[in-house]
DOKOLGU-720859 format. One record per atom (N, C-alpha, C, O): residue in one letter; y, z, x. Coordinates in steps of 0.1 Angstrom, whole numbers, plus 5000, padded with zeros to 4 digits. Last residue first. Layout:
<atoms>
aYZX
...
</atoms>
This chain:
<atoms>
q511950794581
q512550734571
q513950754571
q514650694562
s510750754614
s511450834606
s512050744593
s512550634595
p507550614620
p508850604621
p509450694609
p508850714598
m504950844633
m505450774621
m506950754622
m507750854625
a504450814669
a504750884657
a505050794645
a505250674648
r502850914700
r502950824691
r503350894678
r502951004675
a504151114723
a503151094716
a503551004705
a504651034700
l505051354751
l505051204745
l503951164736
l502851164741
s506851624763
s505451564760
s505851444753
s507051434749
f507751854785
f508051764779
f506751714774
f505651744780
a508052164800
a507352134787
a507451994781
a507252004769
d511352124814
d509852164816
d509452114798
d510052064789
f514352154834
f513552084822
f512252124824
f511852174834
s517652284840
s516252274842
s515552204832
s516152174822
y520752224857
y519852194847
y518552244850
y518252244861
h523952364866
h522652364869
h521952334858
h522252394847
g527352244880
g526352304872
g524952274875
g524552204884
r529451934876
r528952074884
r528052154874
r528052124862
i529851614881
i529351714872
i529251834882
i528951824894
g531651304887
g531051414892
g530751484881
g531251444870
t532751074884
t533751164885
t532851304890
t533451404895
r530750884882
r531550854890
r532650964895
r533350964905
a529250984861
a528750954874
a529450934888
a529050954899
e531051004842
e530751124848
e529851114860
e529751204868
f530750734828
f531750764839
f531650894848
f532050894859
a528950754812
a528550674823
a529550724833
a529250754845
a527851014793
a528850954796
a528950884809
a529150964819
a525451154799
a525551094785
a527051024786
a527250954776
p523951084829
p524951114822
p525251064808
p525350944805
r520251054829
r521450984830
r522751084826
r522451174818
l516751004831
l518051104827
l519151064835
l519051054847
e514750794813
e515750814824
e516550934822
e516850964810
l512050594810
l512350714806
l513250774816
l512750814827
s511350274802
s511750374815
s512350464810
s513350424804
v508350104793
v509750154792
v510050224802
v509250254811
v506049824793
v506649944799
v507949964794
v508649874790
p505249574782
p504449684782
p504949834787
p504349944786
g508149444762
g506949434773
g506249544772
g506449614763
c509749394742
c510249474752
c509149494763
c509449564773
a509049244720
a509749184729
a510149264743
a510849214752
d507849424701
d507049334709
d507649284721
d507049284732
p509749744707
p509549634698
p508549524707
p508549524720
v509350084702
v509349974714
v508949834705
v507949834697
t511550324691
t510550224686
t510650104697
t511750044700
f512050694695
f512250544696
f511150454692
f510050504690
e513551004693
e512250914687
e512950774691
e514150744690
v513651294714
v513951134712
v512751084703
v511551104704
e514751644717
e513851534711
e514451394711
e515651374708
l514551974730
l515351814729
l514151744724
l512951774725
s515452314730
s514552184728
s515452084727
s516652084724
k516452554755
k516452484741
k515552384742
k514952354752
w516852854773
w516152774770
w516352684757
w516452744747
v519952984783
v518853004773
v518352854773
v519052754773
g522452984799
g520853004806
g520053034795
g519153114798
g524252834783
g524152974785
g522853034793
g522553154792
t523652574783
t523352664770
t523152814773
t522252894769
d525952284783
d525652444787
d524852494777
d525052484765
l524252014770
l525552054776
l524852214780
l523652254781
l523251704764
l522751834768
l523951904775
l524451854785
s523451494734
s523951534748
s523751684751
s523951764743
e520351374723
e521651424722
e522151474734
e521351494743
s518551104738
s518651244734
s520151264728
s520951174728
r517850764725
r518750874737
r518450984731
r517950974719
g516750434726
g516950574722
g517550664732
g517650644744
l516550184738
l516050214726
l516250324719
l516050334707
d518850004757
d518450134754
d517750134741
d518450074732
t517349704774
t518649764763
t517949914764
t516949944769
a517549414792
a517449574792
a518149634785
a519449634787
q516049144783
q517649194780
q517049334781
q516249374772
n513549114789
n514449014796
n515949074795
n516749064804
g512449454792
g512349324788
g513349234796
g513849264807
l512649744795
l512349654804
l512549494806
l512749434816
c514349964774
c513449844776
c513749794787
c514849804791
r514450314780
r515150194783
r514050094781
r512950114785
v515850624768
v514650524766
v515250384769
v516250344763
f517450904781
f517550774777
f516150714777
f515350764785
w518651244780
w517451144782
w517751014776
w518251014764
a521851314794
a520951294782
a519851214787
a519951134797
l524351584801
l523551484804
l522551424791
l522451484780
g527851594795
g526751654800
g525651534803
g525951424808
q530651544787
q529651514776
q528151554782
q527251554774
e532151684804
e532651664794
e531651634783
e531751684771
s531251964827
s530851834821
s531551804808
s531651904800
r529852234841
r531352194839
r531052024838
r530751964849
v527752494834
v527852334833
v529152314832
v529752364822
r526252724836
r527652714845
r527752554845
r527852494855
t523152584829
t523952704832
t525052684841
t524952634852
g520752474805
g522152444812
g522852564817
g523252644808
m517452364800
m518452484802
m519652434808
m519552344817
f515252224778
f516152224788
f516852374790
f516752464782
e512152084768
e512952194767
e513852174779
e513352114789
g510751794744
g510751894758
g512052014758
g512652034748
k509451514734
k509851644731
k510051704743
k509451664753
l509651184718
l509451254731
l509851404726
l510451424716
r507450984701
r508551094697
r508251174711
r507151204716
y507450624692
y507150734698
y508050854696
y509150844691
t506250324676
t507350434676
t506550554683
t505350574682
g505350014693
g505250114684
g506250224682
g507250214690
p503949824717
p504649844705
p504449934697
p503249944692
p502850054746
p502549924737
p503549954725
p503950074723
s503850184774
s504050204760
s503850064751
s504749984750
f503950354802
f503050234797
f503150254781
f502450344776
v506850414815
v505950474807
v505050364803
v505650264800
f508450534847
f507950414839
f506850464832
f505950534837
q510850784849
q509450754850
q509150624841
q509550614830
r513550934867
r513050824860
r511450834859
r510850904868
v516451094873
v515151114872
v514551004863
v515150974852
l519150954876
l518651074884
l517251104886
l516851134897
p519950614874
p519550744866
p519150844878
p518750804889
p523150714889
p522150734879
p521050604879
p521350504886
a524550864917
a523850724911
a522850754903
a521850814907
f527351044920
f525951044922
f525750894914
f526550834908
p530251244932
p529551104925
p528151124930
p527651184939
k530151614931
k530551474939
k529951374930
k529251404921
g529651844921
g531151784919
g531051654925
g531951574922
t526851894921
t527951964934
t529151924932
t529951954941
f524152024903
f525251934906
f526251974913
f526552094912
e520652034903
e521752114909
e522951994908
e522651884912
v517652034886
v518951954890
v520152014892
v520652064882
d514352074884
d515752144889
d516652044893
d516351964902
l511552114864
l512352004872
l514052064872
l514752094863
v509152374871
v510152304864
v510652204872
v510452184884
l506252544877
l507252474883
l507952394870
l507352354860
g506252874857
g505752794869
g506952704873
g508152744873
r507053054836
r507152904835
r506352794845
r506052684843
r507353294844
r506453274832
r506453124829
r505953084818
a510253224864
a509553314860
a508653274848
a509253204840
v510052894880
v510552984873
v509553064867
v508453024864
t510352694909
t509552784904
t510152874895
t510952954901
d511252334911
d511352474914
d510652564906
d510252514895
q511652014926
q511052094916
q511152254919
q511052294931
e514951864923
e513751904932
e512851984921
e513252014910
i517851714934
i516951734922
i515551774931
i515151734942
l521251744936
l520051774941
l519051814932
l519051914924
a523951544931
a522951604924
a521651614932
a520951514936
g525851434951
g526451494940
g525251564930
g525651644922
s525151404985
s524651394973
s525351444961
s525551564963
k525551465013
k526451365004
k526251354989
k527051294982
t523951635024
t525351665023
t526251565017
t527451575016
r521551555013
r522051655007
r523551695010
r524251765003
p521051195007
p521051305018
p521951425011
p522951405005
a519851174970
a520651114982
a520551204993
a519951314990
n517251104948
n517851184957
n518651154970
n517951114980
n516051024923
n517250964932
n517751054939
n518951084936
l512551064916
l513751124919
l514751034927
l514450984938
e510350974893
e510850944904
e512150984906
e513050954897
w507051084880
w508551094882
w509151064893
w508751124903
d504650824879
d505150934879
d506550964880
d507350874881
f503350574884
f503850614872
f504050764869
f503750824858
g504450514917
g503350474907
g504250484893
g505350434890
e506550594935
e506150434934
e504950404925
e504550284924
p505350924941
p506050804943
p505750674943
p504750634949
q503951184926
q503651064932
q504550954931
q504650884921
f504851534926
f505351404922
f504651284931
f504751294944
p502751804922
p503551724932
p503651564926
p502751494923
q502951924887
q502151864900
q502951804909
q504051754905
d504451984865
d503752094876
d503052054885
d502452134893
f506051874848
f506451894859
f505651984868
f506052034878
g504751844824
g505351964826
g505851984839
g506052094843
s503951544827
s504951584819
s505451754817
s506351794810
n502351374841
n502851484849
n504151564839
n505151624844
y503251114824
y502551174833
y503051284839
y504251284843
l502951004793
l503751064799
l503151154811
l502651264808
l500150924782
l501250844782
l502450894791
l503150804795
p497751024807
p498451044793
p499550954794
p499850904805
v494550884816
v495850914818
v496650924808
v496450854799
l491350994823
l492250964813
l493550994818
l493851104822
e490550904856
e490450994845
e491450944835
e492250864839
k491150784880
k489750794877
k489450914865
k488450984865
h493450714895
h493350864890
h491650884884
h491050994885
l493050454902
l493350564911
l493150694908
l492650774916
a493050324880
a491850324886
a491950444898
a490950514901
v495750354868
v494450444862
v493350444870
v492550534868
w497150214886
w497250354886
w496250434880
w495850544885
l495949944883
l495550034895
l495850154895
l495150224901
g497149924857
g495549944858
g495149984871
g494150054873
y499649884864
y499350034853
y497850034855
y497350144855
a500149674877
a500349784885
a499549914875
a498950014880
d499149494857
d498349514867
d498549644878
d497749704884
l501449544841
l500049574834
l498849574847
l497749634846
w503549454856
w503249584850
w501949624846
w501549734849
q504849274873
q503449264870
q502949404865
q501949464870
g507449244884
g507149244872
g505649234866
g505349184855
a507349274913
a507149154908
a506949154893
a506349064888
n507749554916
n508849474916
n508549344914
n509549274912
k505049614908
k506349654899
k507549584902
k508349564893
l503649524931
l503449484917
l504349494908
l504549404899
v504749704951
v505049544951
v504549494937
v505249394933
r504149944943
r505349904941
r505649774942
r506649724937
m501149914946
m501849954931
m503449904929
m503949854919
y501449934973
y500949804966
y501349794951
y501649694945
r502450174978
r502750064983
r502649924976
r503549844974
r500150314970
r501450344963
r502150214967
r502550144957
v498050254985
v497950224975
v499250214965
v499450134955
y499150345011
y498850195009
y498750164996
y499250054992
r499250605008
r500350535009
r500450405007
r501350355001
a496350685005
a497350704993
a498650594995
a499050514987
p493850505020
p495250595024
p496150575011
p496550465008
i491050515003
i492150415009
i493250515011
i493550595002
p488250605005
p489350675005
p490350605009
p490650625020
a486050394983
a486450444996
a487750524995
a488350504985
e485550294958
e484350334965
e484750374980
e483850394989
r487550274942
r486350344935
r485450384947
r484750484947
i489250134955
i489650264955
i488550354949
i488650474950
a487949874957
a487949944969
a488450094966
a487950184974
a488549764931
a487149824935
a487049884947
a485949944949
a491249744932
a490749824925
a489549874926
a489249994923
m491549544956
m492149684957
m491549774949
m491249884953
v490049324944
v489749394957
v490149534957
v489349634956
p492049264922
p490449284922
p489849384931
p489349484927
l494349234937
l494449334927
l492849354923
l492449474922
l495449024951
l494349114960
l494149234947
l493549334951
e496948874935
e495848814939
e494648904947
e493448884949
g499448984927
g498049014919
g496648964925
g495549004921
p501348904945
p500849034944
p499549064936
p498849154938
e500648604960
e501148654949
e500548794947
e499348804947
q501748624996
q500748584984
q501148664973
q501748764974
k503048635020
k503848625006
k502748584995
k503048514985
l501948695042
l501948565040
l502648535027
l502748425023
k502848975045
k503548865057
k503348715048
k504248635048
e501249065026
e502649085021
e503348965030
e504248895026
s498849025039
s498948965023
s500548955022
s501048855018
a498949185061
a499049065060
a499148975048
a499548865049
d498949445046
d499849395056
d500049265056
d501049225051
l496249445036
l497449465027
l498849405036
l499649325032
v494849435057
v494749295049
v495949305040
v496549205036
q495149685069
q495649555075
q495649435068
q496249335072
p493849815046
p495249835050
p496049725058
p497149695056
l491049745048
l492149705039
l493349725042
l494049625041
w489549895069
w490349745071
w491249705060
w492249625062
e489150155063
e489250115079
e489849965081
e490449925090
n488650165037
n489750235041
n490050195055
n491250195059
a486350015032
a487549955030
a488750035035
a489849975037
t483750075035
t484650085045
t485950045044
t486650045054
k482550005009
k482450155015
k483350185027
k483650305029
l482949735009
l484049835001
l483649965004
l484650045003
h481249545018
h481949585027
h482949715022
h483549785030
p480049404996
p479049485005
p479949555015
p479349645022
r482649304985
r482049404979
r481149484987
r481249604986
l483749054995
l484049175001
l483249284996
l483249385003
l482648834978
l482548824994
l482748945001
l482048965011
e483648914955
e481948904959
e481748894972
e480648934977
l486348874958
l485749034953
l484349044959
l483949144965
g486548624961
g487148724971
g486448834971
g486048894981
n486548404944
n485248494948
n485348584957
n484348634961
p489048314944
p488448364928
p487148424934
p486648514926
q491048444973
q490248354964
q489548394955
q489248514956
a492048664987
a492648614973
a491948484965
a492248434954
a490048715004
a490248814995
a490948764984
a490748804973
f490648505025
f489348495017
f489248595003
f488548564994
q493248595031
q493048445023
q491848435016
q491748395005
a492548825046
a493548825031
a493348705023
a493348705011
l491248725068
l490448815055
l491348805043
l490848785032
v493448615081
v492048515076
v491548595062
v491448545051
r494948825086
r495448705078
r494248615072
r494048565061
a493448955103
a493749015089
a494248915081
a493948915069
t493548805126
t492348825119
t492548865106
t491848815097
d496248835132
d495948705128
d494548695121
d494348625111
p496449115135
p497049065124
p496648925123
p496648885111
s494549375144
s494349215147
s494949145136
s494149115127
r493449655159
r494449595150
r494649445153
r494749405165
r490049775156
r491249745163
r492149685152
r491749655141
y487849845139
y487849905152
y489249875160
y489449955169
r487849695115
r487449825117
r487949905129
r488250025128
l488249405124
l489449505118
l489049635116
l489949715116
i485849355130
i487149315143
i488049435137
i488349535143
e484249355109
e483849455121
e485049445131
e485149535139
i485449165094
i485649305092
i485349405100
i485849515100
i484448955106
i485648975107
i486149135102
i487149195106
q481648975102
q482348985116
q483748995115
q484249045125
a481648925075
a481349045082
a481649065096
a481749185101
v482548675075
v483348775066
v482948915073
v483848995076
a480648525082
a481748525090
a482548635085
a483348685093
e478648595067
e478348615080
e479748635086
e480048735094
e479548445042
e479248605044
e479348655056
e479948765058
t479748175052
t480648245049
t480548405050
t481348475057
r478347985069
r477848085066
r479248205063
r479648295071
g478947725076
g478947745066
g478747875058
g478847895046
g479347685105
g478147655098
g477847695087
g476647715085
e481847765109
e481747625109
e480447585105
e480247465102
l481648025103
l482347945092
l482247805095
l482547725086
a480248105125
a479448135112
a480248055102
a479548015092
q482148045147
q480747985145
q480348005131
q480147895125
a483948245140
a484348125139
a482848025137
a482547955127
a482548445145
a482848445131
a483348305128
a483248265117
k481948455172
k480848455161
k481348425150
k480548365143
w484648455180
w484148325182
w482648325173
w482148225167
r485448725174
r485948615168
r485448465170
r485848375163
s483448845191
s483348865175
s483948755170
s483348685162
v484348795218
v482948755211
v483048745197
v482648635191
s486948925215
s486748775216
s485248705212
s485048605206
h486249165210
h486849125203
h486748975205
h486448905196
n482849305219
n483949255223
n484749205212
n484049195201
h480549405212
h481449455203
h482749405208
h483749455203
p478549275227
p478249275213
p479749305206
p480149245196
s478249175256
s479449235252
s479249235236
s480049155232
t475649075261
t476149165272
t477249255267
t477449375271
l475048885241
l474249005246
l474849115254
l474449235252
t477548765237
t477248835227
t476048955233
t476049075231
a477448605260
a478648725257
a478148805248
a478348925250
g475248455258
g475248555268
g476248655265
g475948775266
p475748325233
p474748425233
p474748515246
p474248625246
l478348165241
l478448285230
l476948375232
l477148505232
v478147955256
v478448085264
v478148195254
v477648295258
a477847765239
a476947755248
a476947915255
a475947975259
y480547765227
y479347835218
y478147825227
y477247895223
p482447645244
p482347785242
p481047855235
p480647965238
d482347395261
d481447435249
d481447585249
d480447645254
p484147345282
p483647245272
p483247285261
p483547225251
l486947515288
l485647535285
l484947425279
l485547405268
g489847545289
g489547415293
g487647425293
g487047335299
e490247875294
e490747745290
e489947645299
e489447645311
s487848135285
s488448055296
s489047925292
s488247855285
v486348285268
v487848255264
v488548185277
v489748185278
l484148295280
l483848265268
l485148205263
l485248105256
l484548435306
l484248295305
l484248235291
l484348115291
g485148695297
g485948625301
g485748455302
g486648365300
s482448775286
s483748745278
s484748675284
s485348595277
w481348735312
w480448685302
w481748655292
w482048545289
a482648935327
a482748785333
a482048735320
a482748635318
t482149185315
t483549125318
t483448985319
t484148915312
s479349205319
s479949185305
s481449115309
s481648995305
d477049145340
d478449155340
d479249085327
d479648965326
g474349085343
g474949185332
g476349195333
g476849265324
p473948885363
p474148845349
p474448975339
p474848945328
n475748885390
n475448975381
n475348945369
n476348955362
r476148625404
r475848755413
r475348885405
r474848975410
a476348475380
a475448415393
a474948565400
a473848605402
i478648595371
i477748605364
i476248585373
i475348665372
r480548505392
r480248655391
r478948665380
r478248765382
d480748225388
d480048285401
d479648445402
d478748495408
k481848215363
k480348185365
k479748235380
k478548275382
f484348315368
f483348405360
f481848325364
f480848395367
a484948125386
a485348255392
a484148325381
a483148375386
a484947905371
a484347885382
a483948025385
a482748045388
a487047975350
a485547945345
a484647965360
a483548035360
a489247985368
a488948115359
a487348085357
a486448165361
e489447705376
e489447795385
e488647945380
e487748005387
e490247555350
e488547575355
e488447665368
e487347695371
g492147795334
g491647675335
g490247675343
g489347765342
q493448095353
q493547985344
q492547885349
q492147865360
v492748435360
v493348295363
v492948225353
v492248265344
p493948805362
p493248675356
p493948535357
p495148515356
t493948955393
t494748915381
t493848815376
t493048755383
e490849175402
e491849055401
e492649025392
e492249065381
a489849435394
a490749405406
a491549295406
a492749305409
c487749475377
c489049485372
c490249465384
c491549475381
l485249425387
l485349385371
l486949385369
l487349305361
p483249435410
p484749385410
p484949335395
p484849215392
i481649725419
i481649625408
i483049575405
i483949645400
y482349945436
y481749815442
y481649695432
y481549575436
p483450155421
p484150045424
p483549935432
p484249845436
t482050325399
t481350235407
t482550125410
t482550025404
d484050495388
d483050585395
d481950455402
d481050495410
r486150455376
r485950415390
r485150465397
r485250485409
e487150525351
e486750635359
e486650615373
e486950705381
v488150255345
v488950385343
v488550485351
v489450545358
c486450045354
c487850055353
c488650135350
c489850125353
s483650165356
s484350085366
s485950055367
s486550045377
a483550315333
a483150365346
a483850295357
a484550355365
r484150125313
r485050235313
r484350285327
r485450315333
l482049925318
l483449875319
l484250015320
l485150015329
h479750085308
h479850015321
h481249975325
h481550005336
a480450155284
a480450255292
a480550205307
a481150265316
s482749905269
s481449955272
s481450065281
s482450085288
a485349945247
a485049915260
a483449975263
a483150095259
t485949765217
t485549895224
t484949875238
t484149785240
v487449535214
v487649625205
v486949765210
v487449865206
y489949465242
y488749445236
y488549555226
y489249655227
y491949215259
y491849365253
y490449325246
y489949215244
l492448975275
l492949095278
l492649225271
l493049325275
a491348755261
a490548805274
a491248935277
a490449005282
a493348685244
a492348765238
a491348805252
a490648905250
v495148525257
v495648685255
v494248745251
v494048865254
a493648295262
a494148375273
a494548505269
a494248595276
v492948215233
v492048275243
v492648355256
v492148455261
a494748115215
a494848245217
a493848315228
a493848435231
a494247845212
a495547895217
a495848055222
a496748105228
s491847855203
s492047775216
s493447845223
s493647895234
l492247935177
l491548015186
l491747965200
l491948045209
g493147775158
g494047845167
g493347945178
g494048015185
v491047655146
v491547565158
v492647655165
v493047615176
i490247875131
i489347865142
i490347755153
i490347765165
w492447885115
w492447985123
w491147975137
w491148035147
r492047645099
r493447675110
r493247775120
r493747765131
r490147725085
r489847605096
r490947625105
r490847615118
p490847925072
p489747965081
p489647845089
p489047855099
a492547755055
a493247885062
a492147915073
a492647945084
e491047555040
e492247515051
e492447625060
e492547605072
t487547635037
t488847645033
t489747585045
t489347575056
m484547445040
m485547555047
m486747505042
m487147385043
</atoms>
C-alpha cells in the first residue's frame, strides 16, 4: 500500500465523528422518518449525537430493537472507541450500502487487503454523489501514479462526475501539473468533462511552462485537426485559457481599449478594437501558437477608422524561450480611412525558442500604451502557414 492511502486510513479514526453526520444519499426509510416525519415512532433523528462507549451502547441497543435501523448501523460504524469497525461493516453495508461512512470504510478495508481496484471503485462512487475533499485527495494521488490511468480507465465514462474534485485536490496537493495529463486526456474522449475544468487545467500546464502537454490536451479536446492559427477568421466564440485568442479587457469604465467580436456586413464576425484615449495594458490580443522551428508567414486584413496615434498598432511574434524576444512584426497599422487593407509578417522560429510563440497585438510604439490612442480598428481573415525564407 502506498503511503498516501495509508495516511488516509489512519485519518479515518479522526474523521469518524463528523462522518456520522452526513450521508451520500438518504434512504427512503431515513427520509420518511427525518424529513417527512411520517413515521415519528422510529427514533432515528431526535437525539443529539453522543460520543465514545455511550454512543456505541446506544446504537447497539437500537439495532437490538430494530435490526434494520440503518442510521444506527452507520452510527455504530463511526463510533469512537469501537474495537473493530470491520466487524460492524457487513451490517452497515447491508442496511446502508450508499452511506458515505460505509463506503469509506469499505475502501479502507479493500486497501488494507491489497484490493486496489476495488478501493478505487469505492472512492469513485463516493465522489460521484457527494463532495469529499479528503477522498478526492486520495484519488488524486492514485491518478498521479504510473499506473493511475489503468486504475481509473474502467471509470472514465463517469469522469465528469468525479474528475473535477480530483483536479481541485491535485492543485491543493501541489502535484506536478503533468501528472494527471494521461487521465485527463483519456477522460475527455470518454465523458463530457466541464469545459471550465479543462481550460483551467490547460492554464495550469501553460503557467508551468509545460507547453507540449497543454497543446496535447488542446488537440484532444477538439478531436479533429487543429490549424496552426486557431479561429483565424475570428468567427467562433473565443475559448479562453487554451490556444485561442485571448483578450486583455479591463472594466469598460476604466479601459483604454474595448475589445470584442463584432458583425460586419459581407464579412460576418471580425475582431473589433475601440480606443478611448485612456492608458491600456499590452498586449491587447494574444494567441499562443504551436510552431516548431522553421519559417512562417502570417497574413491578415485590417481597417483603421478615425485613428489618432503617432505610430498605430502592430502585430508582433514573440519567442517564449529563456530570453523572450520579438521574432518579427508587421508594419505600423495606421488609419485607412475605413478601407480594408492587408498585412503580412514573416518570421523564423529558432530551435532555442521552444515549441510555442506568442502572436500579440501591441502599440507599434510602446509609450502609446501609457499615453493612450483614439480610434477604431477591425481585423479579419488571418492565416498562418509555413513558408520558404525570403532571400
